C-alpha positions in Angstrom: 6.6 17.5 5.4 8.5 15.5 2.9 7.0 15.6 -0.3 5.0 12.4 -1.6 8.2 11.6 -4.4 10.7 11.4 -1.0 8.0 9.5 0.8 7.5 7.5 -2.0 11.4 6.7 -2.7 11.5 6.0 0.9 8.3 3.5 0.9 10.0 1.6 -2.1 13.3 1.1 -0.8 11.5 -0.9 2.1 13.2 -4.6 2.0 9.9 -6.0 2.6 6.4 -5.5 1.7 3.0 -6.2 2.7 0.2 -5.7 0.1 -3.6 -6.3 1.6 -6.6 -6.4 -0.5 -5.2 -8.9 -2.9 -8.3 -10.9 -4.2 -8.7 -14.5 -5.3 -10.8 -12.6 -8.1 -8.1 -10.7 -9.2 -9.7 -8.6 -12.4 -9.7 -5.1 -11.4 -8.7 -5.3 -8.2 -6.2 -2.7 -6.9 -4.4 -4.8 -4.6 -3.6 -7.3 -7.1 -2.2 -5.1 -9.4 0.2 -3.5 -7.1 1.1 -7.4 -5.4 2.2 -8.6 -9.1 3.9 -5.0 -10.4 5.7 -5.1 -7.2 6.7 -8.6 -7.6 7.7 -8.6 -11.2 10.0 -5.5 -10.6 12.0 -7.2 -8.3 10.4 -6.3 -4.7 9.9 -8.6 -1.9 6.1 -8.6 -1.2 3.8 -10.7 0.7 -0.3 -10.9 -0.3 -2.6 -10.6 2.9 -6.2 -11.8 2.6 -7.8 -13.5 5.3 -9.6 -15.9 3.1 -7.0 -17.4 0.6 -3.9 -19.9 1.5 -2.5 -18.8 -1.7 -2.9 -15.3 -4.2 -1.6 -14.6 -7.6 0.9 -18.4 -7.1 2.3 -17.0 -4.1 1.4 -17.9 -0.3 -1.0 -15.6 1.4 -1.4 -14.4 4.7 -4.7 -14.0 6.8 -3.1 -10.7 8.4 0.3 -8.9 8.8 1.4 -10.8 12.1 1.4 -14.2 9.8 4.3 -13.1 7.5 7.3 -15.0 8.7 10.1 -12.3 9.6 7.3 -9.3 9.3 7.5 -6.3 7.3 8.4 -2.5 7.4 6.1 -1.2 4.8 2.4 -2.0 3.9 0.3 -1.2 0.8 -3.3 -0.9 2.5 -5.8 -1.8 -0.7 -8.5 -3.0 1.0 -11.8 -1.0 1.6 -11.4 2.1 3.5 -13.6 1.1 6.9 -11.1 -2.1 7.2 -7.8 0.2 6.9 -8.2 1.3 10.6 -8.0 -2.2 11.8 -5.0 -2.9 9.3 -3.2 0.3 10.7 -3.9 -0.9 14.2 -2.0 -3.9 13.5 0.7 -2.1 11.9 1.3 -0.1 14.9 1.1 -3.1 17.0 3.9 -4.5 14.7 6.1 -2.1 14.7 5.7 -1.3 11.1 7.4 2.4 10.1 5.7 3.2 6.0 1.8 2.6 5.4 0.5 3.5 1.9 -3.4 4.0 1.4 -4.0 3.3 -1.8 -6.4 5.8 -3.9 -6.7 6.0 -7.8 -9.7 7.7 -9.4 -12.2 6.3 -6.6 -12.3 6.6 -2.9 -9.6 3.6 -2.8 -8.4 2.5 0.9 -7.9 6.2 2.5 -9.2 6.4 5.7 -8.6 9.7 8.0 -9.0 7.7 11.0 -6.2 5.1 10.0 -4.3 8.0 8.7 -4.5 9.6 11.9 -4.0 6.2 14.0 -0.7 6.2 12.3 0.8 9.4 12.2 0.1 9.7 15.9 2.1 6.4 16.3 5.2 7.7 13.9 4.7 5.8 11.0 5.0 7.8 7.8 1.5 7.2 6.3 0.9 8.5 2.3 -2.5 8.9 2.0 -3.6 8.5 -1.7 -2.1 8.0 -4.7 -0.5 4.2 -5.6 3.3 3.0 -5.4 2.5 1.8 -8.8 3.2 6.0 -9.7 6.8 6.3 -8.4 10.5 5.1 -8.9 11.1 1.8 -10.8 7.5 0.3 -9.6 6.1 2.8 -12.1 4.9 3.0 -15.8 3.9 5.6 -17.9 0.3 5.1 -17.6 0.9 5.2 -13.9 3.2 8.3 -14.0 0.3 10.2 -16.3 -2.3 9.2 -13.8 0.0 10.4 -11.2 0.2 14.1 -12.7 -3.8 14.3 -13.3 -4.6 12.8 -9.6 -2.3 15.4 -7.7 -3.5 18.3 -9.7 -7.3 16.9 -8.7 -5.8 16.3 -5.2 -5.9 12.6 -4.8 -2.3 12.4 -4.6 -0.9 14.2 -1.7 2.0 17.0 -2.6 3.3 16.2 1.0 3.0 13.5 3.4 
């Protein structure tokens, strides 16, 4: 099993990342924070929301299949009950890496989604946030990562 750091490094090396759960009302939404930080740090990212044409000033897509050229990594930052459907779509599209976001609350982690993805050969990070690692991170997120790892909300291995 890879460590969380190795899995995060591999995830962040993806050249095209979709972020689901980017909201039209961005205040306090994890998806928006992840999307904008990754974009600011030079990642090629795509916002996914079936109810918006634009988000954060960029085109938005109703689902993963609508993204021109596809993606090879997905951050799921929606309610956990939506995660299995997104995972099924990722499987159908041949996505190789999925991150189920979780900070302090329940986040987007769904055991069903994680099991579906792993059974299909996807590397699934079930907890934590991509902003806690690599060039996407900042001091606050790295500190949060240490705390959440100690409390079990960030997995030590994937």
